C-alpha positions in Angstrom: 84.8 -26.4 -63.4 83.8 -26.2 -66.9 87.3 -26.9 -68.4 87.4 -30.2 -66.4 84.0 -31.1 -67.8 85.3 -30.6 -71.2 88.4 -32.4 -70.7 86.5 -35.2 -69.2 83.7 -35.4 -72.2 86.4 -35.5 -74.6 87.9 -38.7 -73.1 84.2 -40.1 -72.4 83.4 -39.5 -76.3 86.7 -41.1 -77.4 85.7 -44.0 -75.1 82.2 -44.1 -76.5 83.7 -44.5 -80.3 85.9 -47.3 -79.0 82.9 -49.0 -77.2 81.1 -48.7 -80.4 83.7 -51.3 -82.1 83.3 -53.5 -79.4 79.6 -53.3 -79.3 79.0 -54.2 -82.8 81.7 -56.9 -82.8 80.0 -59.1 -80.0 76.4 -58.3 -81.5 77.2 -59.1 -84.8 81.0 -60.8 -85.8 81.5 -63.0 -82.7 78.0 -64.9 -83.5 79.2 -64.7 -87.1 82.4 -66.4 -86.6 81.4 -68.9 -84.3 78.7 -69.9 -86.6 81.0 -70.0 -89.8 84.8 -71.0 -88.3 83.9 -72.8 -85.3 80.3 -74.1 -86.4 79.4 -73.7 -83.1 76.4 -75.8 -81.8 72.8 -74.1 -80.9 73.4 -74.3 -77.3 76.8 -72.6 -77.5 75.3 -69.8 -79.9 72.4 -69.2 -77.5 75.0 -68.8 -74.8 77.1 -66.6 -77.0 74.0 -64.6 -77.6 72.8 -64.1 -74.3 76.2 -63.4 -72.8 75.3 -59.7 -72.4 72.0 -60.4 -70.9 73.3 -62.8 -68.5 75.8 -59.9 -67.4 72.7 -57.5 -66.9 70.9 -60.3 -64.8 74.1 -60.1 -62.7 74.2 -56.6 -62.3 73.1 -56.5 -58.6 75.1 -59.3 -57.7 78.4 -57.4 -59.1 77.3 -54.1 -57.9 77.0 -55.5 -54.3 80.5 -57.5 -54.8 82.3 -54.6 -56.4 81.1 -52.2 -53.4 83.6 -54.2 -51.2 86.8 -53.0 -53.2 88.0 -49.4 -52.5 88.2 -48.4 -55.9 86.3 -45.5 -57.8 84.1 -46.3 -60.6 86.4 -45.2 -63.4 89.0 -47.4 -61.8 86.7 -50.6 -61.7 85.5 -49.9 -65.4 89.4 -49.8 -66.2 90.0 -53.2 -64.5 86.7 -54.5 -66.3 87.8 -53.3 -69.8 91.4 -55.0 -69.1 89.5 -58.4 -68.6 87.6 -57.9 -71.7 90.7 -57.3 -73.9 92.5 -59.9 -72.1 89.3 -62.6 -72.9 89.4 -61.2 -76.8 93.2 -61.7 -77.4 92.6 -65.3 -75.6 90.0 -65.7 -78.3 92.5 -65.1 -80.9 94.9 -67.7 -80.1 92.7 -70.4 -78.4 92.2 -73.8 -80.4 89.4 -74.9 -78.3 85.5 -74.1 -78.8 84.6 -74.4 -75.3 87.5 -71.7 -74.2 86.4 -69.5 -77.3 82.7 -69.6 -75.9 83.8 -69.3 -72.0 86.2 -66.1 -72.7 83.7 -64.2 -75.1 80.9 -64.8 -72.5 83.2 -63.4 -69.7 84.1 -60.4 -71.9 80.5 -59.6 -72.4 79.4 -60.1 -68.7 82.3 -57.4 -67.9 81.1 -55.1 -70.7 77.7 -55.1 -69.6 78.9 -53.7 -66.2 80.1 -50.3 -67.9 76.4 -48.1 -68.0 76.3 -49.0 -64.1 79.9 -47.5 -63.4 79.5 -44.8 -65.7 75.9 -43.7 -64.6 77.2 -42.4 -61.1 80.2 -40.3 -62.9 77.6 -38.7 -65.1 75.5 -37.8 -62.4 78.2 -36.4 -60.3 80.2 -34.5 -63.0 77.4 -33.3 -65.4 74.8 -30.7 -63.9 71.0 -32.2 -64.1 69.9 -29.7 -67.1 72.9 -30.5 -69.4 73.6 -34.4 -68.6 71.3 -35.3 -71.4 73.0 -33.2 -74.1 76.7 -34.3 -72.6 75.8 -38.2 -72.9 74.0 -37.9 -76.2 77.5 -37.2 -77.8 79.1 -40.1 -76.3 76.0 -42.4 -77.2 76.0 -41.1 -80.9 79.7 -41.3 -81.4 79.2 -45.2 -79.9 76.6 -45.7 -82.9 79.0 -43.8 -85.6 82.0 -46.3 -84.1 79.8 -49.3 -84.7 78.6 -48.2 -88.2 82.5 -48.0 -89.4 83.6 -51.2 -87.8 80.7 -52.7 -89.4 81.6 -52.2 -92.7 85.5 -52.7 -92.0 84.9 -56.2 -90.4 82.3 -57.1 -93.0 84.6 -56.3 -95.8 87.7 -57.9 -94.4 85.9 -61.3 -93.7 84.8 -61.3 -97.3 88.2 -61.6 -98.4 89.4 -64.7 -99.7 92.1 -65.5 -97.2 90.7 -63.5 -94.1 91.8 -65.0 -91.0 89.0 -64.3 -88.0 91.5 -64.0 -85.5 92.7 -60.4 -86.6 89.0 -59.2 -85.5 90.0 -60.5 -82.0 93.1 -58.8 -82.2 91.5 -55.5 -83.4 88.6 -55.7 -80.6 91.3 -56.6 -77.9 93.2 -53.9 -78.7 90.0 -51.7 -78.6 89.0 -53.0 -75.0 92.8 -52.3 -73.8 92.5 -48.6 -75.1 89.1 -48.3 -73.5 90.5 -49.7 -70.2 93.4 -47.0 -70.7 91.0 -43.9 -71.3 88.7 -45.4 -68.0 91.8 -45.0 -65.8 92.4 -41.5 -67.5 89.2 -40.5 -66.2 89.8 -41.2 -62.8 91.3 -38.0 -62.0 87.8 -36.4 -62.6 86.3 -38.6 -59.8 87.7 -36.7 -57.2 85.5 -34.1 -58.1 82.3 -35.6 -57.4 80.7 -34.4 -54.0 81.5 -36.6 -51.0 77.6 -37.7 -50.9 78.0 -39.5 -54.3 81.0 -41.4 -52.9 79.2 -43.7 -50.2 76.2 -46.0 -51.0 74.4 -48.3 -48.3 75.1 -51.6 -48.5 72.5 -54.6 -48.4 70.3 -56.0 -50.9 69.6 -53.7 -53.5 66.2 -55.4 -54.3 64.8 -54.0 -51.1 64.1 -50.6 -53.0 61.2 -52.3 -55.0 59.4 -52.4 -51.6 60.2 -49.1 -50.2 60.2 -46.8 -53.7 56.8 -47.8 -55.0 57.3 -45.2 -58.1 60.3 -47.0 -59.2 58.4 -50.4 -58.9 55.7 -49.2 -61.2 58.2 -47.7 -63.4 60.2 -51.1 -63.7 56.7 -52.8 -64.6 56.2 -50.3 -67.4 59.6 -51.0 -68.7 59.4 -54.5 -68.5 56.4 -54.6 -70.8 57.6 -51.9 -73.2 61.3 -53.8 -73.4 59.5 -57.2 -74.1 57.5 -56.1 -76.6 59.9 -54.2 -78.5 62.7 -57.1 -78.2 60.5 -59.7 -79.7 60.6 -58.3 -82.7 64.2 -57.3 -82.7 65.5 -60.5 -84.5 62.4 -60.8 -86.8 63.7 -57.6 -88.8 65.9 -59.4 -90.7 63.7 -62.3 -91.0 61.2 -60.4 -92.4 63.3 -58.4 -94.9 65.1 -61.7 -96.0 62.6 -64.3 -96.0 61.0 -65.7 -99.4 57.5 -65.7 -97.9 57.7 -61.9 -96.7 59.9 -59.0 -98.2 62.5 -61.2 -99.7 64.8 -58.2 -100.5 68.4 -58.3 -101.9 71.3 -58.1 -99.6 71.9 -54.3 -100.6 68.4 -53.6 -100.2 68.4 -55.1 -96.6 71.5 -53.2 -95.7 69.9 -49.8 -96.8 67.2 -50.4 -94.5 68.6 -52.4 -91.5 71.8 -50.6 -91.3 71.9 -47.2 -93.5 68.3 -46.0 -92.5 68.1 -47.1 -88.9 71.5 -46.1 -87.9 71.5 -42.9 -89.6 68.0 -42.0 -87.9 69.4 -42.9 -84.6 72.5 -40.7 -84.9 71.0 -37.6 -86.1 67.8 -38.2 -83.6 70.2 -38.5 -80.6 71.4 -35.4 -80.2 67.5 -33.8 -80.5 66.8 -36.3 -77.8 69.5 -35.4 -75.6 68.1 -31.7 -75.5 64.6 -33.0 -74.9 66.0 -35.3 -72.1 67.0 -32.3 -70.0 64.1 -30.1 -70.7 61.0 -32.0 -70.4 59.3 -34.2 -67.7 60.7 -37.7 -68.2 57.2 -39.4 -68.4 55.8 -36.9 -71.4 59.2 -38.1 -73.1 59.0 -41.8 -72.5 55.4 -41.7 -73.8 56.3 -40.0 -76.8 59.0 -42.5 -77.4 56.2 -45.3 -77.0 54.3 -43.9 -79.6 57.4 -43.7 -82.1 57.9 -46.9 -81.4 54.5 -48.7 -81.7 54.3 -46.9 -84.9 57.6 -48.0 -86.1 56.8 -51.8 -85.5 53.3 -51.6 -87.1 54.5 -49.8 -90.2 57.7 -51.9 -90.6 56.1 -55.4 -90.6 52.6 -54.3 -92.0 53.8 -53.1 -95.5 54.6 -54.5 -99.0 57.1 -51.8 -100.3 60.3 -50.8 -99.8 59.5 -47.6 -98.8 57.4 -48.7 -96.3 60.2 -50.7 -94.5 62.3 -47.7 -94.9 60.0 -45.7 -93.1 59.5 -47.8 -90.3 63.3 -48.3 -90.0 63.5 -44.7 -90.0 60.8 -44.1 -87.3 62.9 -47.3 -85.4 65.9 -45.3 -85.5 64.4 -42.2 -84.2 62.8 -43.9 -81.5 66.0 -46.0 -80.5 68.1 -42.9 -80.3 65.9 -41.5 -77.5 65.0 -44.9 -76.0 68.9 -45.6 -75.9 69.3 -42.3 -74.0 66.4 -42.8 -71.6 67.8 -46.0 -70.8 70.7 -44.8 -69.6 69.9 -41.9 -67.5 66.5 -42.3 -66.3 66.9 -43.4 -62.9 69.4 -40.0 -62.4 65.8 -38.3 -62.6 64.3 -40.6 -60.1 66.9 -42.1 -57.6 68.6 -40.3 -54.3 72.3 -39.4 -55.3 73.7 -42.0 -52.8 71.6 -45.0 -54.5 72.1 -44.3 -58.2 73.7 -47.4 -58.7 71.5 -49.4 -56.8 68.5 -48.2 -58.9 70.6 -48.9 -62.1 71.6 -52.3 -61.2 67.8 -53.3 -60.7 66.9 -51.7 -64.0 69.7 -53.6 -65.7 69.2 -56.9 -64.0 65.3 -56.5 -65.5 66.9 -55.6 -68.7 69.0 -58.9 -69.0 65.7 -61.0 -68.3 63.7 -59.9 -71.1 66.9 -59.8 -73.3 67.2 -63.0 -72.8 63.8 -64.3 -73.2 61.9 -61.7 -75.6 63.6 -63.2 -78.6 62.4 -66.8 -78.1 59.0 -65.6 -77.2 59.4 -63.6 -80.8 59.9 -66.5 -82.6 57.3 -68.5 -80.8 54.7 -65.9 -81.5 55.9 -65.6 -85.2 55.5 -69.3 -85.6 51.9 -68.9 -84.4 50.1 -65.6 -86.0 52.8 -64.5 -88.3 54.6 -61.1 -88.5 51.8 -59.1 -88.4 50.7 -60.9 -85.4 53.9 -60.3 -83.7 53.7 -56.4 -84.4 50.2 -56.1 -83.2 51.1 -57.9 -80.1 54.3 -56.0 -79.5 52.3 -52.3 -80.1 49.9 -53.4 -77.9 52.3 -54.2 -75.0 54.4 -51.0 -75.7 51.0 -48.7 -75.8 50.0 -50.5 -72.3 53.2 -49.9 -70.9 52.8 -46.2 -71.8 49.6 -45.9 -69.9 51.5 -47.4 -66.7 54.4 -44.6 -67.5 51.1 -42.1 -67.5 50.2 -43.5 -63.7 53.6 -41.9 -62.8 53.4 -38.7 -64.3 52.6 -36.9 -60.9 55.9 -38.2 -59.6 57.4 -34.9 -58.7 61.3 -36.6 -59.1 60.6 -36.8 -62.9 60.0 -33.1 -63.4 62.5 -30.9 -65.0 65.2 -29.4 -62.5 66.4 -26.0 -63.2 
């Protein structure tokens, strides 16, 4: 069994690295190409930026719809990644902006379903006491893949005769390779106990009325996520705006990319061990404190050292937050309802992911960067208090 787990982890780690290429591609370069090569309108850009959040919002629907098919999670994930790959290749050959935007939104919707697919596989294959450690490697490699891709794609697009179509060909190839890796993973699904293979049909949101601890945690997570995501698009604005830090491009890259992602990668392995060994609520509150401190330092300093410190703290917090976001429902959900719990969690994430950035810009226009940081930190601390209200929930305790 250990050898099988190791073989699965090798496939999943490679898949994580490849998926990092797609995540950085969609979060940065697809929008950049839409702006500089297609001269897309604000409406088109808004839908393109919100593609992943739209997919998260639709997760409960997809969870119910895909339940009808007699395929395992790795097989479904493989099909979804095949669709992503085809959409990206279409992006490289289309001459119509509407088609370009549409296929990229479809690709993001499909890509956003993968955490829910993989969660139940992780729950079945990895032992509870080691799950955080195992998954942390995949998440760290995903970040590494994104960093390398960010440098490679950015350097290529800076060339005089750069053709953006190559970006989509590379991304499409990565998606197709990821589809192959998911298909290879299907052999491990047969090892998952039969109790995990059947979930109840019906409206997953009915869980909210039956499991009040889950509802309270979702409320806390909504407050936390909305407060944090409000600041995400403002970080670069704060560094680059003439009335704020007004840093050079090199300094911005140092703060926003090198410092943040280095801290995120290195801390992910540490948080993987903590996730396995600590009561989840205590872990989540510690992460809240780190995130609130990072935001206050980042937006209320007047020196490069200050924003670097804030960025490093944000990276450390995000390393743990990313792991907690992906795995926390395995602590709370019954084994046969992991996907239903996760689909609701992802749907709420999609809601705040779509609306919070707009709220951030609006609040900044009224009270400035410092005001946004105080509001954001207050929301994060309040969410921590709601999390603490769930500390007596025995399901969050460490399982040995």
